[in-house]
Structures are given as structure tokens and as C-alpha cells.
TORLUMMI-910971 format. One record per residue (C-alpha): residue in three letters; x, y, z. Coordinates in pm, whole numbers, plus 32768, in hexadecimal, padded with zeros to 4 digits. Layout:
alaXYZ ...
//
This chain:
met239E73A8E002 gly22F27257DFC7 val223571B5E0E7 val22DD7099E1BA tyr21E96F8CE21A ser223A6EC3E349 phe21886D7DE39B gly218D6CB5E4D4 glu216C6CB9E654 leu21396DEEE72D leu21606D9FE8A3 val21B46E22E9F0 asp23296E02EA57 met23346DD5EBBE leu24806E50EC18 ala252A6DD6ED71 gln25B06EE6EE3A pro26596E8DEF85 asp25F86F57F0BB gln26D66FB0F1EA gln26366E84F2B5 gln26D56D94F1A6 gly25816D3CF129 leu24E96D7AEFD0 his23E36E5DEF40 tyr23726E60EDCF arg23476F9DECFD pro226A6F6FEBCF phe22EE6FE0EA7F ser22456FD2E927 gly22FB6EE2E850 gly22FE6DB6E756 ala24076D97E649 pro233C6E0DE51A ala22906F1AE5E6 asn23DE6F9EE650 val24476FB1E4DD ala23087073E480 val233B7166E5B1 ala24BA7190E548 val245771F3E3D6 ala234972E1E465 lys243C7387E561 leu253773B4E44A gly243A7481E386 gly23C67369E29C gln226472F2E241 ser222171B7E303 cys20F970C6E31C phe20C86FAAE41C ile20046E6AE3DF gly1F966D91E4F7 gln1EAD6D45E610 val1E9B6D84E792 gly1D976D17E883 asp1C6C6DF3E8E1 asp1D006E1AEA47 phe1DB46F22EAFF phe1F196ECFEA76 gly1E7C6EB9E90C his1DE97011E922 trp1F32709AE9C2 leu1FEE7019E89D val1F1A709DE78F asp1F3771F6E833 ser20AE71CCE846 val20C97180E6CD lys1FF9729FE671 gln20C87389E75E tyr21F4734CE69B gly214C7394E547 val2121723DE4CC asn1FF171FCE3D6 ser1F1D7109E4B5 arg1E0E70D0E3A6 tyr1E516F4EE396 leu1E886F2EE513 phe1D666E52E581 thr1CDD6E0CE6EC ser1C4D6CB0E745 ser1B4E6C70E855 gln1BB76AFDE826 ala1D0C6AFFE8CC lys1DF26BC0E9A2 thr1F206CA0E943 ala20706BF4E93C leu21776C3EEA52 ala22F46C17EA52 phe23B06C2AEBA0 val25006CA9EB68 ser26296C8AEC47 leu27786D35EC09 asp28D26CBFEC7E ala29F36DA1ECE7 his2A516DE6EB7C gly28E26E4EEB0F glu28BB6D00EA4B arg27546C8DEA78 cys26996B41EAC0 phe252C6B10EA61 ser24186A47EB12 phe22DA6A5EEA14 tyr216E6A4FEA83 arg20E46A0DE930 asp200168E1E92A gln1EDD6912E859 thr1F036A7FE86D ala1E576B81E77D asp1F776BAFE6A4 leu1F6C6A37E647 leu1E126A57E5DA phe1E586B43E4B7 asp1DB46A88E397 leu1D6E6AA8E220 ala1C3C6B65E266 cys1D106C78E314 leu1E176C6DE1F4 asp1D006C91E0F3 gln1CC96DF5E191 val1E276E5DE13D asp1E566F25E000 phe1FD96F00DF9E gln1FCC6FF4DE7C ala20777107DF50 ala2191702CDFCE ala22EB7070DF57 val23716F72E052 phe22CB6E53E114 his23896DCEE244 cys23426C9DE333 cys24076BB8E3FF ser24086A3FE474 asn23366A8BE5A2 thr21FC6A61E4C6 leu22716910E450 thr224E685DE59F asp20F26800E569 pro209A6754E41F asp1F5C6813E3D3 leu200D6965E40F ala213668E3E349 asn204D68A6E21B val1FBD6A0FE252 thr21296A96E252 leu217F69EDE104 glu203D6A5DE065 ala20876BC8E0E6 leu21E96BB8E047 gln216A6B4BDF02 arg205C6C57DEF4 ala21536D62DF45 arg22426CE9DE36 gln21236CDADD40 gln20D46E46DD89 gly22456EABDD49 ala22C46EC1DEBB ile24266E5DDF16 thr24146D4FE017 ser24D96D51E145 phe25166C31E252 asp25C16C33E38D ile26166AD6E423 asn25F36B4FE57D leu25F36A01E5FB arg255D69D1E751 ser257A6855E7BD ala24956875E8E5 leu237368C5E7F8 trp2399679DE721 pro22D26644E77C thr23B6651EE794 asp23076470E65E arg23406598E57C ser248D65D8E4C3 pro24EF674CE4B2 tyr25D26707E38C glu24C36660E2B9 ala23D1676AE312 ile24BD688CE2BA glu253267ECE187 ser23D567D5E0EF cys23C46958E108 leu25216994E06D asn24C06963DF0A his23E86A9CDF30 val24DA6B80DFD8 asp25B46C84DF46 leu26676CF9E07D val26E86C21E1A7 lys276E6C8EE2F5 ala27FC6B91E3DF ser29036B77E4FC val2A1C6A81E502 glu298169E2E632 glu2834699CE585 leu28E1690EE459 thr29AD682EE52C gln287A67B3E5EC leu27C7676FE4A7 lys28EE66B4E3FA pro2A0E6662E4EF asp2ADB65CBE3DA trp2AB966ECE2ED gly2BB06808E2DF ile2B4A6971E271 asn2BDC6940E106 gln2AE56815E0E9 trp29BF68F7E168 gln2A006A06E07D asp2A286927DF4A trp28E6687EDFA3 leu281D69B6DFE3 leu28956A54DE9A ser2833691EDDE0 lys26D76931DE70 gly26A86A9BDDEB cys27196B6DDF15 gln27AF6CB1DE87 leu28336D39DFCC leu28BD6C79E0FA val29046D35E23A ile29A56C65E351 thr29F36CF1E4B4 asp2AC96C5BE5BA gly2AA16D2EE700 ala2B896E53E706 lys2C6C6DCCE5EC pro2C4D6E71E491 val2B0A6E3BE3D2 arg2B3A6D64E29D val2A7F6DDEE16B ile2A726CFAE02D thr29CA6D11DEDA ala2A016C5FDD8D asn2B0E6D5BDD24 gln2BBB6DC2DE68 gln2C026D88DFCA phe2C786E86E0D9 glu2C7B6EADE253 gln2BF66FC6E311 val2C897003E473 thr2BAF7053E595 pro2BD77175E678 ala2C407146E7DA val2B397191E8D1 lys2AEC7129EA3A val29E77006EA1B val28BA702DEAF0 asp27A86F52EA50 thr27D96E86E914 thr265E6E2AE8E1 ala26206EECE7A8 ala277E6F0DE71B gly27426E3BE5DE asp25E06ECCE59D ala26847028E5B1 leu277F6FC4E4AA val267A6F38E3C9 gly25A2706DE3E9 gly26C2714EE39C leu27187083E265 leu25B6706FE1E5 phe259A71E9E225 gly26B1722CE13D leu26377120E040 ala24D071B7E02E asn256E730FE007 gly263B7289DEE0 leu250A71D6DE3B lys2453732EDE44 gln255873B0DD50 ser24E872B7DC51 leu260271D2DC7B ser25D47057DC6A phe26586F7FDD8A ala27756F03DCB3 asp27D57063DC48 trp27C870E6DDA9 leu28AD6FC7DE22 ala29AF7050DD1A thr29B271A7DDB1 asp2A4D725DDED1 glu2903726ADF6C leu29287106DFD7 leu2A617177E0A2 val29C77296E12E ala288071C6E1AD val296F70B9E240 ala2A2D71C4E300 gln28E9725AE385 ala28647112E3CE val297C70ADE4A2 ala29657204E560 cys280C71B7E598 gly285F7073E63B ala29637108E719 leu289F7221E795 thr278B712DE7F5 val285F7041E8D3 ser28CD7174E989 arg277671A5EA0A ala266170C7EABA gly2536703BEA11 ala24D6702EE8AF phe23FC7140E816 pro2487725AE904 ala25E371ECE8B7 leu25C371F5E740 pro266E7334E6B1 thr2613745EE5E1 leu26C374B3E4A6 ala276D75E1E547 glu280074F8E644 val287B740AE552 lys29227514E478 ala29CC758BE59F leu2A52744DE60B thr2AC473FCE498 gln2B7F7545E495 lys2C1E751BE5EA ala2C7D73ABE5AE asp2CD973F1E447 ile2C2B72C4E3BB 
//
């Protein structure tokens, strides 16, 4: 199987948990959208490599150990003594839906620069994945764009999760413009209906899919909560139903889905298939079904890394739910 490279933030999710005295205490979980994807691939049995930076502090070292524990290659996970590790405080409503409060001002992940990127060898990458959280800062956005270009030059399929977190964006920086700058270099896009509506309130899904396909996107995956996942390529469209589960925590739902999809893609590429050829096979259908199962299993458990499923769990759910 080819290696899936994932680039971006690795941070601590401080998950709010009410106590019997009607107060709150916070339990730390390892997280960060691209880090979740890296761990998702590894827990499924794939080869995964994470690219990023944490602070040279207690939380940073704890996160590095967490990534290694799950079998992710941490060769390009750097530590910085110049800044602290980012934190995200996460509260959940009665339905498990999350609300984020980020502590990410001048944190170590934002200081990942071209000198760090120059140490990354993309030759082993079958897939390179990132999301919009590395576009909130202009300098890091330039690094993200350069990483996408270098990965493509080495033959990697490029994957981008819009993963819009409005609270991370400064008021003077347009998420749409920053995201658009990357999309000319992306082969696979994952988005939610909510995110697309935030970016372009006057656009419908058909406008989005036409626009993204015109920019070179070959595979578009659109989620909408528990509703069927919409899958779009230049030659076909279909929907994949999501299995019914009891929702506990939706924090890593989309990341689990992306990880499952990229796991299937990397396995297909190992069989000497091009991306276009893989999209035309039943392997795409299998990968999407397993990706949806990954998301469902993850929301049924608390946290990010611990909630991500194994391949055995995914196969059991797909058989049980007949997806």
C-alpha cells in the first residue's frame, strides 16, 4: 500500500465533560483534523505519515507519543521551542454535536515554514492530504500551497478537506479566497453542505460540483450530517447511505470518513491503478462504503484518536448494516 501523507495541525482537544455537581471538567484527547486522518489510516492498517509541528512542551511531547502509539510515521513531526502547542476546547450538545473554542494564537503549528517543508521527502507519498486550517495564516498558507505542488510533482494524489472552522479565521482574511487558491492543485475534495453554504450562500450543490470539476477536481465527496453521502466524479454520481448509530461525539466524524476513503485509495494505487482508473472501478464504491462506516463508528465513541475504528470493526459494520 502507498503511504498517505497528512499535513497540518496536531493539537489537544479538551473535551468538556459535565460532573454530578453541574460543573465541567475537561479531558484531553489527541486531535487535529489532518492528524485524525493520519491515525485513521494507520488504525485501518495503512501506511501513514504526519507532517506538522508542536511545541516543545508537555502537551507537545504527549501528542508526539500519541501519534507514534497508533503507528503513524512521525519523521516529519517537528517540535519548536519558540511557541506552545495549540489547544481546542470542545463542548458537545445533547446530540453529540460539537462547538470549538481554539487557543491557537502564534502556536507551534503556525510556525511550520519552508525550512521545515524542505526536510520532507514526498517520493514515497501516494496521497497527500491537508485541510483549510493551514490557510488561516498567510505564511502557512503559502507553505500549504507549496506542499501541494511538491507532492503533485512527485506523483502523489492530492486531497483537500474544506473542514471550515470559522473561529480560526481572522476577520480580515477571506476563507473562500484562501481555499480557492489551493483548489487548482487538488484531485480530491471533501466538504459538508454546511461548509459550502457558509462559503457561498447563494450557490447550490450543483454549482459547487460544476465549479470544482472545472478546476480539476476528480472526486468530490459531500457530507450532510446523517444524510446520505454524495459522491461525484466527471463520469458518475451516487449516494451512500449512512448506518444508524447512537451519536456520542461528532468531533472526528469527517476525518474518519476521509481516512477511510484515503486508505481505500492508497490500496488501489498500490495495484498500479491510476487515480482515473481507480475511480472507474468498484473499488471506489467499496472505499466509500468503508469510509462512511468509519465515520459512523467514530461518532458512536468519545474523542478523536481512540474513537477511530479498526478495519475489522469497519467490515463488521458494513456487513451488519448491508452498506
